C-alpha positions as CSV (number, residue, x, y, z in Angstrom):
1,M,145.1,85.5,125.2
2,R,143.2,84.8,122.0
3,R,142.7,81.1,122.7
4,I,141.8,81.7,126.4
5,V,139.0,84.1,125.4
6,V,137.6,81.5,123.0
7,A,137.9,78.7,125.5
8,L,136.0,80.6,128.1
9,A,133.3,81.6,125.7
10,S,132.9,78.0,124.4
11,L,132.2,76.6,127.9
12,G,128.6,77.9,127.6
13,L,126.2,77.9,130.5
14,F,123.2,76.8,128.4
15,L,120.6,78.1,130.8
16,A,116.9,77.7,129.8
17,G,114.9,80.7,128.5
18,A,115.2,82.7,125.3
19,V,114.8,85.7,127.5
20,A,116.2,85.0,130.9
21,G,115.1,88.0,133.0
22,E,116.2,90.9,130.7
23,E,118.5,88.7,128.6
24,V,118.2,87.6,124.9
25,V,120.2,84.5,124.1
26,I,122.1,84.5,120.8
27,G,124.0,81.4,119.7
28,V,127.3,81.3,117.8
29,M,128.0,78.0,116.0
30,G,131.4,77.6,114.4
31,P,134.5,75.4,114.2
32,V,136.2,76.5,117.5
33,T,138.3,73.3,117.3
34,G,139.5,71.2,114.3
35,A,141.2,72.1,111.0
36,W,139.2,75.4,110.7
37,A,139.7,76.5,114.3
38,S,141.1,79.9,113.3
39,E,137.7,80.7,111.6
40,G,135.7,79.6,114.6
41,E,137.9,81.4,117.1
42,D,137.6,84.7,115.1
43,M,133.8,84.3,114.8
44,V,133.4,83.9,118.5
45,N,135.7,86.8,119.3
46,V,134.1,89.1,116.8
47,V,130.5,88.4,118.1
48,N,131.6,88.6,121.8
49,L,133.2,92.0,121.3
50,M,130.1,93.3,119.5
51,A,127.9,92.0,122.3
52,E,130.1,93.5,125.0
53,E,129.8,96.9,123.3
54,I,126.0,96.6,123.0
55,N,125.6,95.5,126.6
56,A,127.8,98.3,127.9
57,A,125.5,100.7,126.2
58,G,122.4,99.3,127.9
59,G,121.6,96.4,125.6
60,V,118.8,96.3,123.0
61,N,115.5,97.8,124.1
62,G,116.6,97.4,127.7
63,R,117.6,93.7,127.3
64,K,121.2,92.5,127.6
65,I,122.4,89.9,125.1
66,R,124.0,86.7,126.3
67,I,126.2,84.8,123.8
68,E,126.2,81.0,123.8
69,V,128.8,79.1,121.8
70,G,128.4,75.8,120.0
71,D,131.6,74.2,118.7
72,D,130.8,72.2,115.5
73,A,134.5,71.4,115.0
74,G,134.0,71.7,111.2
75,D,132.3,68.3,111.3
76,P,128.6,67.6,110.3
77,R,128.0,65.1,113.1
78,T,129.4,67.4,115.7
79,A,127.4,70.2,114.1
80,A,124.1,68.4,114.8
81,L,125.1,68.0,118.5
82,A,126.1,71.7,118.7
83,A,122.8,72.7,117.2
84,Q,120.9,70.7,119.7
85,R,122.8,72.2,122.5
86,L,122.2,75.7,121.3
87,V,118.5,74.9,120.9
88,G,118.6,73.6,124.5
89,S,120.1,77.0,125.6
90,E,116.9,78.5,124.1
91,A,118.8,80.8,121.8
92,I,116.3,82.6,119.6
93,A,118.9,83.0,116.8
94,V,122.2,81.5,115.8
95,V,125.1,83.0,114.0
96,G,126.9,80.5,111.8
97,T,128.3,78.3,110.6
98,Y,131.4,78.4,108.4
99,G,131.3,75.2,106.2
100,S,128.4,74.4,103.9
101,S,128.2,70.7,104.7
102,V,128.4,71.5,108.4
103,C,125.7,74.1,108.1
104,E,123.5,71.6,106.2
105,A,123.7,69.1,109.0
106,A,122.3,71.7,111.5
107,Q,119.8,73.8,109.5
108,G,117.0,71.2,109.7
109,I,117.4,71.1,113.5
110,Y,117.0,74.9,113.7
111,D,114.1,74.8,111.4
112,D,112.3,72.1,113.4
113,E,112.7,74.1,116.5
114,G,111.8,77.4,114.9
115,V,115.2,79.1,115.6
116,L,116.5,81.8,113.2
117,Q,119.9,80.9,111.6
118,I,122.2,83.2,109.7
119,A,125.1,81.4,108.0
120,T,128.3,83.3,107.6
121,G,130.6,81.3,105.3
122,S,128.3,78.6,104.0
123,T,128.0,79.4,100.3
124,S,126.5,76.2,98.9
125,I,123.5,77.0,96.6
126,R,121.2,74.3,98.0
127,L,121.2,75.6,101.5
128,S,118.8,78.4,100.6
129,E,116.9,76.2,98.1
130,Q,115.4,74.1,101.0
131,G,112.7,76.6,101.7
132,Y,113.5,77.1,105.4
133,P,111.7,80.3,106.4
134,L,114.2,81.2,109.2
135,F,117.4,80.5,107.2
136,F,119.5,83.5,106.0
137,R,123.2,84.1,105.2
138,T,125.4,87.1,105.0
139,C,127.9,85.4,102.7
140,P,127.2,85.1,98.9
141,R,126.4,81.9,96.9
142,D,128.6,79.6,94.9
143,D,126.8,80.3,91.6
144,E,127.9,83.9,91.8
145,Q,131.4,82.8,92.8
146,G,131.6,80.3,89.9
147,L,130.7,83.0,87.5
148,V,133.4,85.3,88.7
149,M,135.9,82.5,88.8
150,A,135.3,81.7,85.1
151,E,135.5,85.4,84.2
152,K,138.8,85.9,85.9
153,V,140.4,82.7,84.5
154,A,139.3,83.6,81.0
155,E,140.7,87.2,81.5
156,M,144.1,85.6,82.3
157,G,144.0,83.8,79.0
158,H,144.0,80.2,80.1
159,K,142.3,77.6,77.9
160,R,143.0,74.2,79.5
161,I,141.6,73.9,83.0
162,A,142.2,71.3,85.8
163,I,139.6,71.4,88.6
164,L,140.2,69.9,92.1
165,H,137.5,69.7,94.8
166,D,137.0,67.6,97.9
167,N,133.4,66.4,97.5
168,T,132.0,68.5,100.3
169,S,128.9,70.5,99.6
170,Y,130.8,73.7,99.2
171,A,133.7,72.5,97.1
172,K,131.8,70.2,94.8
173,G,129.1,72.8,94.3
174,L,131.7,75.5,93.4
175,A,133.5,73.0,91.1
176,D,130.3,72.2,89.2
177,E,129.3,75.8,88.9
178,S,132.8,76.8,87.7
179,R,133.0,73.9,85.2
180,A,129.6,74.9,83.7
181,N,130.8,78.5,83.3
182,F,134.2,77.5,81.8
183,E,132.5,75.3,79.3
184,K,130.0,78.0,78.4
185,D,133.0,80.3,77.7
186,G,134.6,77.6,75.4
187,L,137.4,76.6,77.8
188,E,138.4,72.9,78.0
189,I,138.2,70.9,81.2
190,V,141.2,68.5,81.0
191,F,141.0,67.2,84.6
192,F,138.1,67.1,87.2
193,D,138.5,65.0,90.4
194,A,138.4,65.2,94.2
195,V,141.0,65.1,96.9
196,T,140.3,63.8,100.4
197,P,139.9,66.4,103.2
198,G,142.6,65.9,105.8
199,D,145.0,64.1,103.6
200,R,148.7,65.2,103.9
201,D,150.1,64.0,100.6
202,F,148.7,65.1,97.3
203,T,151.7,64.3,95.2
204,T,150.0,61.4,93.3
205,T,147.0,63.6,92.4
206,L,149.3,66.4,91.3
207,V,151.3,64.0,89.0
208,K,148.0,63.0,87.4
209,V,147.0,66.6,86.9
210,R,150.4,67.4,85.4
211,T,149.9,64.6,82.9
212,A,146.7,66.3,81.7
213,N,148.8,69.3,80.8
214,P,146.5,72.1,82.1
215,D,147.2,75.8,81.9
216,I,145.9,76.5,85.4
217,I,144.6,74.5,88.4
218,V,141.3,75.6,89.9
219,F,141.1,74.4,93.5
220,T,137.6,74.8,95.1
221,A,138.1,73.4,98.6
222,Y,139.6,74.7,101.8
223,Y,142.8,76.4,102.9
224,P,144.5,73.6,104.8
225,E,144.6,71.3,101.7
226,A,145.3,74.3,99.4
227,A,148.4,75.1,101.4
228,L,149.7,71.5,101.2
229,I,149.1,71.4,97.4
230,L,151.0,74.6,96.9
231,R,153.9,73.4,99.0
232,Q,154.0,70.0,97.2
233,K,153.7,71.6,93.8
234,K,156.7,73.7,94.7
235,D,158.6,70.6,95.7
236,M,157.8,69.1,92.3
237,K,159.3,72.3,90.7
238,W,156.0,72.8,88.8
239,A,155.3,76.4,88.2
240,I,151.7,76.2,87.0
241,P,149.4,78.9,88.4
242,V,146.7,78.0,90.9
243,I,143.5,79.8,91.7
244,G,141.2,78.9,94.6
245,G,137.8,79.8,96.0
246,D,136.8,81.9,99.0
247,A,137.5,79.1,101.5
248,T,141.2,79.7,100.9
249,N,141.0,83.3,101.9
250,N,142.7,82.8,105.3
251,T,146.1,84.0,106.4
252,M,146.8,80.4,107.7
253,L,147.2,79.5,104.0
254,V,150.5,81.2,104.0
255,E,151.5,80.0,107.4
256,L,150.9,76.4,106.4
257,A,152.3,76.6,102.8
258,G,155.2,79.0,103.4
259,A,155.4,82.4,101.7
260,E,157.6,81.1,98.8
261,A,155.1,78.3,97.9
262,A,152.1,80.6,98.3
263,N,153.7,83.4,96.2
264,G,151.5,84.0,93.1
265,Y,148.5,82.1,94.3
266,Y,145.2,83.6,93.2
267,F,141.8,83.3,94.9
268,I,138.3,84.6,94.5
269,S,136.7,86.1,97.6
270,P,134.8,88.9,99.2
271,P,137.3,91.6,100.4
272,G,139.3,90.6,103.5
273,P,139.3,92.4,106.8
274,M,142.2,94.8,105.9
275,D,140.4,95.8,102.6
276,L,137.1,96.7,104.2
277,T,136.4,100.3,103.5
278,D,133.5,101.0,105.9
279,P,134.6,103.4,108.7
280,A,132.7,101.4,111.3
281,A,134.5,98.2,110.1
282,K,137.9,100.0,110.4
283,K,137.0,101.3,113.9
284,F,135.9,97.9,115.0
285,L,139.1,96.2,113.7
286,E,141.1,98.7,115.8
287,K,139.2,97.6,118.9
288,Y,139.6,94.0,117.9
289,R,143.4,94.4,117.4
290,A,143.7,96.1,120.8
291,Q,141.9,93.2,122.5
292,H,143.5,90.3,120.6
293,D,146.7,91.7,119.3
294,S,145.7,90.7,115.7
295,V,143.0,91.1,113.2
296,P,140.6,88.3,112.1
297,S,142.3,85.8,109.8
298,S,139.6,86.0,107.1
299,V,136.5,87.9,106.0
300,W,134.2,85.1,107.3
301,S,134.3,86.2,110.9
302,M,133.4,89.7,109.8
303,M,130.4,88.2,108.1
304,A,129.6,86.6,111.4
305,G,129.7,90.1,112.8
306,D,127.3,91.2,110.1
307,A,125.0,88.3,110.9
308,F,125.0,89.4,114.6
309,G,124.5,93.0,113.5
310,V,121.4,92.4,111.5
311,M,120.0,90.3,114.4
312,V,120.5,93.2,116.7
313,E,118.9,95.5,114.1
314,A,115.9,93.2,113.9
315,L,115.6,93.1,117.8
316,K,115.5,97.0,117.8
317,H,112.4,96.9,115.5
318,I,110.2,94.2,117.0
319,K,108.0,94.2,120.1
320,E,109.1,90.9,121.6
321,P,112.3,89.0,120.9
322,T,111.2,85.9,119.0
323,S,112.7,84.0,116.1
324,A,109.6,84.4,113.9
325,A,109.4,88.2,114.4
326,M,113.1,88.6,113.6
327,G,112.7,86.5,110.5
328,E,109.8,88.6,109.3
329,Y,111.7,91.8,109.8
330,L,114.9,90.5,108.0
331,R,113.1,89.1,105.0
332,H,110.6,91.9,104.5
333,E,111.8,95.1,106.2
334,L,115.5,95.1,106.4
335,E,117.0,97.2,103.6
336,N,120.6,98.2,103.0
337,Y,121.9,97.6,106.5
338,P,125.4,99.1,106.7
339,G,127.4,96.0,107.6
340,F,131.1,95.6,108.0
341,T,131.3,93.9,104.6
342,G,129.0,96.3,102.8
343,S,125.3,96.9,102.4
344,I,123.0,94.0,103.4
345,S,119.5,93.1,102.3
346,F,118.0,89.6,101.9
347,D,115.9,88.2,99.1
348,E,112.9,85.8,99.6
349,K,115.2,82.8,99.9
350,G,117.2,84.5,102.7
351,D,120.2,85.0,100.4
352,R,122.3,88.2,100.5
353,I,121.6,90.6,97.7
354,G,124.6,92.0,95.7
355,D,127.9,91.2,94.2
356,V,130.8,91.0,96.7
357,Y,133.5,88.8,95.0
358,R,136.9,90.1,94.1
359,L,140.2,88.7,92.8
360,Y,143.3,88.4,95.1
361,Q,146.9,87.3,94.7
362,V,149.5,86.4,97.3
363,N,152.7,88.3,96.9
364,A,156.3,87.3,97.7
365,E,155.9,88.5,101.3
366,G,152.8,86.3,101.8
367,E,150.4,89.3,101.8
368,F,147.0,89.1,100.1
369,V,146.8,91.8,97.4
370,L,143.4,92.9,96.0
371,I,143.6,93.1,92.2
372,P,141.5,95.9,90.8
């Protein structure tokens, strides 16, 4: 049922007109296919459910919302094509996307066309340093995550650190930020190198890391590779702790690695769907479960919901539904919007204000446990 809903949504009619009759077109760009498909599927399903609820209640200021989906497949080249298609659909705003390098490939296109974009899982610092006036994000930035990463590792008592990334904008940025904070705290970086996204065998790299004799491995890339590293580390009978970044906060990590290999794994992330405390978030997740027989696999789709939510909030407060008017409202008037993932306001760069990172650990049953 879940994949059928996404497939139907991703067909997209791409009709011209930002406001077709009484419709406002909102785009959702995410990895509906590819290695990160669970993220893209959830993004689309969350936003579709929210739009259905709004339209059933009469829309926004009498206008219904039509969702158009652009599948970027988690690939920068495909992202550029997806962005162009969404611009062609005359969407006035786009929710997404998930990966930072993928987002970077699209944000210039949206800026050239004057289309509002709110990223949902793209945490790379430089995305908001470009000065694009219509770029926002509901996710935090890697400099904040790198600071929390260093704090948590230091609290664990580790002194010798191995860092693995994958050279993508997100992973390399987080690796650099984490290294700077580790070194500032007096910790020693004994290994710093990249793996290749999509590889299936990381044994050679793990042997090199083991030779450097670290106390802990810090992995700053995505959950598919993290899962393989955990599984292959277990096969090596190497019991070193591993901590990852927020791109590993996905239940597919355990499915791919196996609960035994994932047991004890740490990661830094905003609270996951089941740890959200807002009553509206809990009520929405009940509806989501009823429709899809599951909850979203990570927090990033809920941040897509928050991106859509602040777009709707902007539409309520402007006279005509245009990208420019929405951007002005979000940057200068929106304050403490009650999102699924907490209170949302934006600074002058379009970044979300506030600290949302927490520490998690995977238990023996493969559950993600929030550590106070």
